[in-house]
C-alpha positions in Angstrom: 0.0 0.0 0.0 1.3 3.4 -0.9 2.1 5.6 2.0 0.1 8.8 2.3 2.5 11.8 2.2 2.2 14.5 4.8 0.9 17.1 2.3 -1.8 14.8 1.0 -2.7 13.9 4.6 -3.0 17.6 5.5 -5.2 18.3 2.5 -7.4 15.3 3.4 -7.8 16.6 7.0 -8.6 20.1 5.8 -11.3 18.7 3.5 -12.7 16.7 6.3 -12.8 19.7 8.6 -14.7 21.7 5.9 -17.2 18.9 5.4 -18.1 18.6 9.1 -21.3 20.2 10.1 -21.2 23.4 12.3 -24.8 23.4 13.0 -25.9 23.6 16.6 -29.4 22.8 18.0 -30.7 22.6 14.4 -33.5 25.0 13.4 -35.7 23.9 16.3 -33.3 25.0 19.1 -32.2 28.2 17.5 -35.7 29.3 16.8 -36.6 28.6 20.5 -33.7 30.6 21.7 -34.6 33.6 19.5 -38.3 33.4 20.5 -37.5 33.2 24.2 -34.9 36.0 24.1 -37.3 38.4 22.3 -39.8 38.0 25.1 -37.3 39.5 27.5 -36.1 42.5 25.4 -36.8 46.0 26.7 -39.2 48.2 24.6 -36.2 50.2 23.4 -34.3 47.1 22.3 -37.4 45.6 20.6 -37.8 48.8 18.6 -34.2 48.7 17.5 -34.6 45.0 16.5 -37.7 45.9 14.5 -35.8 48.7 12.7 -32.8 46.4 11.9 -34.9 43.5 10.7 -37.4 45.5 8.6 -37.7 43.9 5.3 -36.7 40.4 6.5 -39.1 37.6 5.5 -39.8 36.9 9.2 -38.6 40.0 11.1 -38.2 38.4 14.5 -35.2 36.9 16.4 -36.7 33.5 15.8 -37.1 34.2 12.1 -33.4 35.1 11.6 -32.0 32.6 14.2 -30.8 30.2 11.5 -29.5 32.7 9.0 -25.9 32.1 9.8 -26.3 28.3 9.0 -28.4 29.1 5.9 -25.5 30.9 4.4 -24.2 27.4 3.5 -26.8 27.5 0.7 -27.5 31.2 0.2 -23.9 32.5 0.2 -21.3 29.6 0.3 -18.3 31.9 0.1 -19.4 33.8 3.1 -20.3 30.6 4.9 -16.8 29.3 4.3 -15.2 32.5 5.6 -17.3 32.4 8.8 -17.6 28.7 9.4 -15.1 28.7 12.2 -17.1 31.3 14.1 -19.5 28.6 15.2 -17.3 26.8 17.7 -14.1 26.9 19.7 -11.7 24.2 20.8 -10.8 24.5 24.5 -7.8 22.9 26.3 -7.6 20.2 28.9 -9.9 19.2 31.8 -10.0 22.8 33.0 -11.3 23.9 29.6 -8.8 26.7 29.2 -9.3 29.3 26.5 -6.0 30.0 24.7 -6.9 32.7 22.0 -3.4 32.6 20.4 -3.8 28.9 19.8 -7.5 28.2 19.3 -8.8 31.6 18.0 -6.3 32.9 15.6 -7.5 36.1 13.8 -10.6 36.0 15.8 -12.0 32.9 14.1 -13.9 31.2 16.9 -17.3 31.6 18.5 -16.0 33.6 21.5 -14.3 36.3 19.5 -17.0 36.3 16.8 -19.7 37.1 19.4 -17.6 39.9 20.8 -16.8 41.3 17.4 -20.4 41.2 16.1 -21.7 42.8 19.4 -19.2 45.7 18.9 -20.6 46.3 15.4 -24.2 46.0 16.7 -23.6 48.6 19.4 -22.0 51.1 17.0 -24.8 53.3 15.6 -22.3 54.8 13.1 -22.0 51.5 11.3 -24.1 51.0 8.1 -27.5 49.5 8.7 -26.7 46.4 6.7 -23.6 45.7 8.8 -25.6 46.0 12.0 -28.4 43.9 10.7 -26.0 41.1 9.8 -24.2 41.5 13.2 -27.6 41.1 14.9 -28.3 37.9 13.0 -24.8 36.5 13.8 -25.2 37.3 17.5 -28.6 35.6 17.7 -27.2 32.4 16.1 -23.7 32.3 17.7 -25.0 32.8 21.3 -27.1 29.7 20.7 -24.1 27.8 19.2 -21.8 28.4 22.2 -24.4 27.0 24.6 -24.4 23.7 22.7 -21.8 21.7 24.7 -20.1 20.1 21.7 -19.4 23.5 20.1 -16.9 24.2 22.9 -15.3 20.9 23.6 -11.8 20.0 24.8 -12.0 16.5 23.4 -9.9 15.6 20.3 -12.8 14.4 18.2 -13.8 17.7 16.5 -16.7 18.4 18.8 -18.0 14.8 18.7 -18.1 14.8 14.9 -15.6 12.0 14.9 -17.3 10.0 17.7 -19.5 7.6 15.7 -22.5 6.1 17.4 -25.3 3.7 16.6 -28.8 5.0 17.3 -32.2 3.5 17.6 -34.9 6.2 17.1 -38.2 6.8 15.3 -37.1 10.2 14.3 -36.2 10.6 10.6 -32.9 12.5 10.4 -32.3 15.6 8.4 -29.7 15.1 5.6 -26.8 16.5 7.6 -27.5 14.1 10.5 -27.4 11.0 8.4 -24.2 9.1 8.9 -22.8 5.6 8.4 -24.5 2.6 9.8 -23.1 0.7 12.8 -23.9 -3.0 13.3 -27.0 -2.7 11.1 -28.4 0.2 13.2 -28.8 3.7 11.9 -25.6 5.6 12.6 -24.8 9.2 13.3 -22.2 10.9 15.5 -22.4 12.5 18.9 -22.3 16.0 17.6 -25.4 15.4 15.4 -27.1 13.7 18.3 -26.9 17.0 20.3 -27.6 19.2 17.3 -30.7 17.5 16.2 -32.0 14.4 18.0 -32.2 15.3 21.7 -34.6 18.2 21.2 -36.1 16.9 17.9 -37.3 13.7 19.4 -39.9 15.6 21.4 -41.8 16.2 18.1 -42.8 19.6 19.5 -43.3 22.8 17.3 -40.7 25.4 18.1 -43.3 27.9 19.5 -45.0 25.3 21.6 -41.7 24.1 22.9 -40.6 27.6 23.7 -44.0 28.3 25.5 -43.3 25.2 27.6 -39.8 26.3 28.6 -41.0 29.9 29.2 -43.3 28.6 32.0 -40.3 27.4 33.9 -38.5 29.7 36.4 -36.5 32.3 34.4 -33.1 33.1 36.0 -32.3 36.7 36.8 -30.4 38.5 34.0 -27.1 39.5 35.8 -24.3 41.6 34.3 -21.8 38.8 35.1 -23.7 36.6 32.6 -22.5 38.6 29.6 -19.3 36.7 29.1 -18.9 34.5 26.0 -15.7 32.9 27.4 -17.6 31.8 30.5 -20.4 30.4 28.3 -18.0 28.3 26.3 -16.2 27.0 29.4 -19.5 26.0 30.9 -20.4 24.1 27.8 -17.0 22.4 27.8 -17.2 21.3 31.5 -20.8 20.0 31.1 -19.6 17.4 28.5 -17.8 15.4 31.2 -19.9 16.4 34.2 -23.0 14.9 32.6 -21.3 11.8 31.1 -22.3 12.7 27.6 -20.2 10.1 25.9 -22.1 6.8 25.7 -20.4 3.5 26.5 -19.7 1.3 23.5 -20.7 4.0 21.0 -24.3 2.8 21.3 -27.4 4.6 22.6 -31.2 4.5 22.4 -34.1 6.8 23.4 -33.1 6.7 27.0 -30.0 8.7 26.2 -32.1 11.6 24.8 -34.4 11.4 27.8 -31.5 11.6 30.2 -29.8 14.5 28.4 -32.8 16.5 27.5 -32.9 18.4 30.8 -29.4 19.6 30.1 -30.2 20.6 26.5 -33.3 22.5 27.7 -31.3 24.2 30.4 -28.7 25.4 27.8 -31.5 26.7 25.5 -32.9 28.7 28.4 -29.5 30.0 29.4 -28.7 30.9 25.8 -32.0 32.8 25.5 -31.4 34.5 28.9 -28.0 35.7 27.9 -29.0 36.6 24.4 -31.6 38.9 25.8 -29.0 40.4 28.2 -26.4 41.2 25.5 -29.0 42.6 23.1 -30.6 44.8 25.8 -27.1 46.1 26.6 -26.2 46.7 23.0 -29.5 48.2 21.8 -31.0 50.0 24.8 -28.8 52.9 26.2 -31.0 53.0 29.4 -30.8 49.3 30.2 -29.8 48.4 33.7 -29.3 44.7 34.3 -30.0 43.1 37.6 -27.1 42.5 40.0 -26.0 38.9 40.4 -28.0 37.1 43.2 
């Protein structure tokens, strides 16, 4: 067998990285986060959102929540340029964030959120730039709360952790993977993106209504920290035992992990409302941490 040269191996790995999905929560979760966050915007922030999203097909945070992923089809060049904005690789069991190593040129979810918020706050920026910044922030805040978008494991956020799965849920195209032992296969990243919330079969609005009835945590200034959000996600991966034994799981896995997924959706919505209120309402005063 011919040996694979280092240049060819590097090219193959780069192609694999480009092919891996960067979706988080799938359309269901992102719409829920946008919907829940909009319910907690101040009147001034809501008015600014309405101005920025005027002309959109669905001018709500839920309506634009998946725009950054939809660029894959609507603007492939831009999607390629921004694909690394959807995740960050952290380091070690402490989930350390090393920007010089893992976020070169600001190409990770932490730096992207911070950069897009800066554009959104700046009223001197063109309207189109602020509109796109808003859409990126809505999506990326959701992304960073999906645990496998901020992992320290060496499996590309669970994309390379193949699992066999027994479920009645028909997968979306991106969630279809190889079969394992005759059972439908996928990977752990897709499980968290799509199946855990999707297996409920609930409509995004109804699901959001259900979550909204649960206790809403106070919006504290200390919660506006994308690095903290990413490190939370990273630590939850091991704290909750998210890696199934033997690469096999069934419906019980989704049931066991759904409380964590729902908690992260609520936290994402809570924090999205916080940063948008801060960015768009000059008079906003967040609550102090309890």
